[in-house]
C-alpha positions in Angstrom: 108.9 63.8 103.8 110.7 62.7 100.2 114.3 62.3 100.3 115.9 64.3 97.2 118.3 60.9 97.0 115.1 59.2 95.3 114.6 62.1 92.6 115.2 61.7 89.0 119.3 63.1 88.1 118.0 65.4 86.0 116.4 67.0 89.5 119.8 66.9 91.6 121.6 69.2 89.0 122.7 72.1 90.8 122.1 75.7 90.2 125.1 77.9 89.3 124.3 81.9 90.2 121.4 83.2 88.5 119.0 85.6 88.4 115.6 85.3 86.4 113.5 88.8 86.5 110.3 89.4 85.5 109.4 93.3 85.2 105.4 94.1 84.8 104.0 97.1 84.5 100.3 98.0 83.8 98.9 100.1 80.8 95.3 101.4 81.3 93.6 101.8 78.2 91.1 104.5 80.4 91.9 106.4 83.6 89.3 103.9 85.1 88.3 100.3 83.9 85.7 99.4 81.7 87.0 102.1 79.0 84.4 103.9 76.5 84.1 102.9 72.8 85.8 106.4 72.2 88.9 106.5 70.1 89.4 102.6 70.3 89.5 100.3 67.4 86.6 98.4 66.7 88.1 94.9 66.4 88.9 95.7 70.4 85.6 97.1 71.5 84.2 93.7 70.8 86.5 92.5 74.0 86.3 95.6 76.4 82.7 96.7 75.4 81.4 92.7 75.1 80.1 90.8 78.5 80.7 87.1 76.7 83.9 88.2 75.6 85.6 85.0 76.0 82.7 82.6 75.1 82.4 84.9 71.8 86.4 85.5 71.0 87.6 82.0 72.1 86.7 80.3 68.5 88.3 83.6 66.5 91.3 84.2 68.7 91.8 80.3 68.9 94.3 78.6 71.4 98.0 79.0 71.6 99.2 76.2 68.2 95.8 76.6 66.9 97.1 77.5 62.9 93.7 77.6 61.7 92.1 80.4 63.5 95.4 82.6 62.5 93.9 84.7 60.3 90.9 85.6 62.4 92.7 86.6 65.4 93.0 90.0 66.9 96.4 91.5 65.8 98.8 93.6 67.8 101.2 95.8 65.0 104.9 94.3 64.6 103.9 92.0 67.5 101.4 89.4 66.3 98.6 87.4 66.6 96.6 87.2 70.2 94.9 84.1 71.6 93.1 82.8 74.6 95.8 80.8 76.1 94.5 77.5 77.9 97.5 77.4 79.5 97.4 79.8 81.8 94.3 78.0 83.0 96.0 74.8 83.6 98.9 76.4 85.9 95.7 78.4 87.5 94.7 74.9 88.5 97.5 74.6 90.4 96.3 77.3 92.8 92.5 76.1 93.3 91.1 74.1 96.2 88.6 72.8 93.0 88.9 68.8 91.3 88.0 67.7 88.3 87.7 71.2 86.1 86.9 71.2 82.5 89.4 73.3 80.6 87.3 73.5 77.3 84.4 75.0 79.2 85.4 78.0 80.7 81.9 79.3 81.0 80.6 76.3 83.2 84.2 75.5 85.2 85.2 76.8 88.4 89.3 77.8 88.8 91.4 80.9 89.6 90.6 83.9 87.9 87.1 82.4 86.3 83.5 83.9 87.3 82.1 83.7 83.9 78.8 83.7 85.1 79.0 86.5 87.7 76.1 88.6 86.7 77.3 87.6 83.1 80.1 89.8 82.7 83.2 87.8 81.6 85.0 91.0 82.1 85.3 90.4 85.6 87.5 86.6 85.3 91.2 87.6 85.9 91.7 85.9 82.7 93.2 87.5 79.6 94.1 87.5 75.9 97.8 87.4 75.4 100.6 87.6 72.5 100.3 83.7 70.3 104.4 84.1 70.5 105.9 85.9 73.3 108.8 88.9 71.8 112.0 87.4 72.3 115.2 89.6 73.2 119.0 88.7 73.1 122.0 90.6 74.7 125.2 89.5 74.7 127.8 91.8 77.3 131.0 91.5 77.1 133.6 91.1 79.8 131.4 89.8 82.3 131.4 86.6 83.2 127.7 85.9 82.2 126.3 83.4 79.6 124.3 85.2 76.6 120.6 86.8 78.2 117.6 85.8 76.9 114.6 87.5 77.4 111.1 87.0 76.6 108.5 89.7 76.2 104.5 88.8 77.4 101.7 90.9 76.6 98.2 90.2 79.0 95.2 92.2 77.6 92.3 92.0 80.5 88.8 92.9 78.7 88.6 95.0 81.7 90.8 97.3 80.1 94.0 97.0 80.6 97.5 95.8 79.5 100.3 94.0 81.6 103.7 93.7 79.9 105.7 91.2 81.4 109.7 91.1 80.5 111.5 88.4 81.5 115.2 88.1 81.4 117.5 85.4 82.5 121.3 85.5 83.8 123.5 83.0 84.1 127.2 83.4 85.4 129.8 81.2 83.7 131.7 78.4 85.7 130.3 79.7 88.8 128.8 76.3 90.2 128.2 74.8 93.7 131.6 74.8 94.5 132.8 77.6 93.7 132.9 80.5 96.0 133.9 83.7 93.5 135.3 87.1 95.5 134.5 88.9 92.6 130.6 88.5 92.8 129.9 91.9 94.9 126.2 93.5 95.5 127.4 96.6 93.5 128.1 94.1 90.1 124.7 92.6 91.0 123.0 95.6 91.1 124.8 97.1 87.4 123.6 93.6 86.3 120.1 94.1 87.7 119.8 97.7 86.4 120.4 96.5 82.4 117.6 94.1 82.5 115.3 97.2 83.5 113.2 98.4 80.6 112.5 102.0 81.6 115.2 104.6 82.7 117.1 107.1 80.7 119.6 104.7 79.4 121.5 100.9 79.3 125.1 99.7 78.4 123.8 96.4 76.7 122.6 95.9 73.2 119.7 94.5 72.9 118.3 92.7 69.7 115.0 91.8 68.8 112.4 91.3 65.6 111.5 95.2 66.4 114.4 96.7 66.7 118.4 96.9 68.3 119.4 99.1 71.0 119.4 99.7 74.6 115.8 98.0 76.5 114.0 101.4 77.3 114.9 102.7 73.5 113.0 98.9 72.7 110.4 99.3 75.2 109.4 102.8 73.8 109.2 101.6 70.2 106.4 98.9 71.6 104.2 100.9 73.6 103.9 103.4 70.7 103.1 100.2 68.4 100.4 99.1 71.2 99.0 102.3 71.0 98.6 102.2 67.8 96.9 99.1 67.7 94.1 99.9 70.2 93.3 103.2 69.4 91.6 104.5 66.6 92.5 108.3 67.8 96.4 109.0 67.7 96.6 111.4 70.2 95.4 109.0 72.8 98.1 107.4 74.9 97.6 104.8 77.6 97.7 105.1 81.2 101.0 104.2 82.7 101.6 102.8 86.1 105.3 102.0 87.1 107.2 98.7 86.2 107.3 96.5 89.2 110.1 93.8 89.5 110.0 90.3 90.4 113.4 88.0 91.0 114.0 83.9 91.4 117.2 83.5 92.9 119.2 80.6 93.0 122.3 80.3 95.1 124.8 78.0 94.1 126.3 77.2 97.5 124.9 77.9 101.3 129.5 77.9 102.1 128.5 81.7 99.4 129.4 85.0 101.2 126.4 86.0 99.3 123.3 84.3 100.3 120.0 84.9 98.4 118.6 86.8 101.0 121.3 89.0 100.9 121.1 89.3 97.8 117.5 90.2 97.6 118.1 92.6 100.7 120.5 94.4 99.3 120.3 94.3 95.6 116.1 94.9 95.3 115.1 96.3 98.4 117.8 98.9 98.9 117.7 97.3 103.0 114.6 99.1 103.2 111.3 97.3 104.4 109.8 94.0 103.1 107.7 91.5 104.3 108.9 87.5 104.1 107.5 84.0 104.2 109.5 81.2 104.6 108.3 77.6 103.1 109.6 73.9 103.7 108.8 71.7 100.6 108.5 68.1 100.3 111.5 67.4 99.6 113.2 69.3 102.4 114.3 72.4 100.5 113.6 75.8 101.3 111.9 78.5 99.8 111.9 82.5 101.0 109.5 84.7 100.1 110.1 88.7 100.1 107.8 91.5 99.1 108.4 95.2 99.0 107.3 98.5 97.4 110.2 98.6 95.0 110.0 94.3 94.3 109.2 90.6 95.6 111.4 88.0 95.2 112.1 83.9 95.5 114.8 82.9 97.1 115.5 79.2 96.9 118.3 76.9 98.6 121.3 75.5 96.6 119.4 71.6 96.0 116.2 73.1 94.6 116.7 71.7 90.6 116.1 74.8 88.5 113.4 73.6 86.5 111.3 73.0 90.0 112.2 76.9 91.3 111.5 78.0 87.5 107.9 76.5 88.0 106.8 77.7 91.3 108.2 80.9 90.6 105.4 81.5 87.7 102.7 80.1 90.3 103.8 82.9 92.6 103.9 85.2 89.5 100.2 84.6 89.0 99.2 85.9 92.5 101.5 89.1 92.2 100.0 90.1 88.8 96.7 89.9 90.4 97.6 91.8 93.2 99.6 94.4 90.9 96.3 94.7 88.9 94.2 95.0 92.0 96.7 97.6 92.9 96.7 99.6 90.2 92.7 99.9 89.9 92.5 101.5 93.6 95.5 103.8 92.2 93.2 104.6 89.5 89.9 105.1 91.8 91.9 107.1 94.4 93.0 109.6 91.7 89.3 109.6 90.5 88.0 110.2 94.4 90.9 113.1 94.7 89.7 115.0 91.6 85.7 114.3 92.0 86.3 115.4 95.8 87.1 119.0 94.3 84.8 119.7 92.0 82.1 118.6 94.4 83.8 121.1 97.1 83.9 124.1 94.2 80.7 122.9 93.2 79.1 123.2 96.2 80.5 126.4 96.9 79.6 128.0 93.8 75.7 127.0 93.8 73.4 129.8 94.2 70.6 127.8 94.0 68.9 124.8 96.0 70.5 121.3 95.0 68.9 118.8 93.1 68.6 115.0 93.0 70.8 115.5 89.3 73.1 116.6 91.3 73.5 114.4 93.6 74.2 111.8 90.9 76.2 114.4 88.6 78.9 114.1 91.5 78.1 110.4 93.0 81.4 108.0 93.0 79.6 105.5 92.5 79.5 103.1 89.4 77.8 99.7 90.1 80.5 98.2 87.5 83.2 99.1 90.5 81.9 97.4 93.2 81.4 94.5 91.2 85.0 94.3 89.8 86.4 94.6 93.5 83.9 92.0 94.7 85.3 89.4 92.2 88.8 90.4 92.4 88.4 89.6 96.2 86.7 86.1 95.3 89.6 84.8 93.4 91.8 84.8 95.7 89.0 82.9 98.8 89.4 80.0 96.0 92.7 79.0 96.1 93.8 76.8 98.6 95.5 78.2 102.1 98.6 78.1 101.0 98.2 80.2 98.3 96.4 83.0 100.0 99.1 83.1 103.0 101.0 84.1 99.9 98.9 86.3 98.4 98.4 88.0 102.1 102.0 88.6 102.5 101.6 90.3 98.5 99.1 92.1 99.9 100.8 93.7 102.3 104.4 94.3 101.2 103.6 95.4 98.2 100.9 98.2 99.3 98.0 96.7 98.1 96.5 97.1 102.1 97.6 100.3 101.9 96.1 101.4 98.9 92.7 100.0 100.0 92.2 101.7 103.1 93.8 105.0 101.4 90.6 104.1 98.9 88.5 103.9 101.9 89.8 106.7 103.6 88.7 109.0 100.5 85.4 107.3 100.4 84.6 108.8 103.8 86.1 112.2 102.9 83.5 112.3 100.5 81.0 111.2 102.8 82.1 114.3 105.3 81.8 116.8 102.6 78.3 115.3 101.5 77.1 115.9 105.5 77.6 119.6 104.1 74.7 119.6 102.0 70.9 119.7 102.1 69.6 117.1 104.7 67.1 115.3 102.2 70.0 114.7 99.8 72.3 113.7 102.1 69.9 110.7 102.9 70.2 110.1 99.4 74.0 110.7 99.1 74.8 107.7 101.9 72.5 105.5 100.2 75.1 105.8 96.9 78.2 105.7 99.2 76.6 102.3 101.6 77.7 100.2 99.1 80.8 101.2 98.0 82.4 101.7 101.5 81.0 97.9 102.7 83.9 96.1 99.4 86.2 99.1 100.5 86.2 97.4 104.4 89.5 95.5 105.2 89.7 91.5 105.6 91.7 88.7 105.9 91.1 87.6 102.7 91.4 91.3 100.9 
């Protein structure tokens, strides 16, 4: 095992007490994946409807830093141009068990999130277009021992029909280093600070500034979402289908002698003493990491001797997996709601029908969409391409954040659907089961999903 004394001096700078917070929200362009063209601007339909969206749009959207492609790149109102960021691809390599990967040919490369050749539909890849430059925000809280607070908003656009907002906020305390044991650093204070970083809610006491607006974070986020809706929709009445905000926090504790350890902060500030999953890691330098996940938030707790740049690097790799889990959970939630609505319609139709049911009736009320099983299958295949270490983290996240529970709920609803189908005529029941069977097999729980 490597000795920390052999590290460069820059790696031995001990952390002050710090919180690095990333809030994420999934916005659906429709109530299910693969939105229709209706109401969406043409420039975006070329992404959401094109099965070769990455191959066709890579040159037009350009790469980060490619100034020549700026004029032709898709554009988000008041936020800037959109690009295909290959830095994300390079970061994904670290999660993969394959070697010798080629960044410049995404269609012929195996790495985490890439499925360009699967049935010829690149939208199934866990890749995204994003803002060429994230939106920068800043706040200067008064009366607190905080350094000036900075934040960046990242916008990830998935061609399958979802937009992920990620607000990353850095909180660092003045003068609290590895020798301090501040009595005034309380759970109440940390909860207050954490609440001020939330881009949702009714109010906030801090004033934030960015190029779009000056105000509280919820006020600024409302303006940003309005601009995004005007960018994507030609129909002004259309609105995003919004998921709940979720939080991920990197906690660096300044000293093992502090009364408030990183684990204590995570349990009391993020999880509020509710149930959570936990996973401990000992890295090659002998430094401990503790990963925690609940339905409210996820956290990475680092030992005092872990250099900040190393902890940030690991944390963002962790967030790659967390975003996959969040997106999959949102897709299951959308389909759970769809199953419920269609189940009621199916039951009402059967009870009100005064003629013999036909084959057309079966397909009219079928929950089976061939694109959806393919999407579920590919999203599961992404995680199978990672190293065992990252599959273990993914499993912890799936259990802790409720993805496994959502999958089980969707499978239950498919069984309920079949129970309703059993009440139809025998010939139609056989046809129903042929439609339902493929979806049931993909919803069966497995260790890698």
